[in-house]
Phi, psi and omega in degrees: 000133182288163181297321180297318178295321179299314178296323179295316180295317177298321178297319178297317180297315179294325177295317177296321177297321177296323178297317179299316181295317180295322180294317178297321177296323178294319178296317178298320178295319179296319179297320180292320179294321179294320178297322178294321178296316182292334180277351180287149174299158182300133178094348180257147179207085179275343180260128180296138180295331180301339182291339183246013180239155179250134180226172175067217184297319181297313180298319179295320179295316179296320180296316179296317178296323178297320177295322178297317179296320180297323180287323182276327184246080184291334180274359180056039180291324179295317178299318179295320179295318178298320180291316180292325179283353180060046178250123185280064177230142170276157180306322178296318178295319178298319179296316181296315181295319180295316179294318179296319178295320177296318177297319179297315179297316179297319180295320179294318179295319178296319180296328182277317187262343183064022178246117185292339179299328179294335176295318177294319179299315179296321180297319179289324183293334182302295180296319181296315178295325178296316179294320178297322177296318179298315181297320179293320179293320177298315179298319180294321180292322179295317179296318180294320179297316181298321180292329181275340189301313181301315179296324179295318178297322177296321178294318179297317180297320179296320178294322177296320179294333179280356176105004180279158175286166181298315181295317179295325178296321177294318178299315180295323177296320179298324180292334183258353184259170179251160173297153005274350184298316180297324180293315183290315178289332173297324176294323176300315179298318180296322180292325177292329177293337178273004174108001181274158178281155182296318183295318179295321178295320176294323179296319177295322177297317179296320178294321182293317184275338178056049177250127185296317180300317180293322178296321176296318180298314181295319179297319179294320178295320179296319178294319179297322179296336181272313186265344180091180182121174181276114182292326181298315179297321179298315181293321175299318179295317179296319179297316178296322180295316180295318178298316181295320181292324180287000000 
């Protein structure tokens, strides 16, 4: 491979890498704008809705990529992984970024080694590596959540003993906790603001995270809501049980 061709391939790879970085920055900006909209009081909208929507060529590309993902991933595993990993990407956006990253990696490898086979390897590694990254991030978030859960239950129980409502106790716990626990319980609070019950929102969180301890906690809370009893004592008992088992 000539020197000019090598530089051209490297330039293409670096250009694709820049596109991936810019797209991720755009997604981060959209997530921040959406959070600002959701935090506004009812009836107010100081942030333009256009800031969180995709139009034109970008929107069409994302829509087409999303349809491809739906056809290939009938179980919506990619969508579930993105949701569990707490990554603000749609499946179509994830596919585009993964392919662009794979093309960039392949172009750089071809430019360095002058072997075109590495281009194919890089292209395949993009989506495969992206899915592997999502699974690893999901696993790390689940472990971190499990480690934080007993202390969170203790905080909620203490707030209940102080006279706060269950929902307010969860809100106070979120203010004092770190991600990922604060993020997941914060979503529970947001869902209750939309009219859902606390127990149903907790049940969806347990289903989403697929943690046995959390599923036991939600089931115990649901039973307590039916038969009655002191919820604070129940949460203290569950927290001690989880700590002892671990």
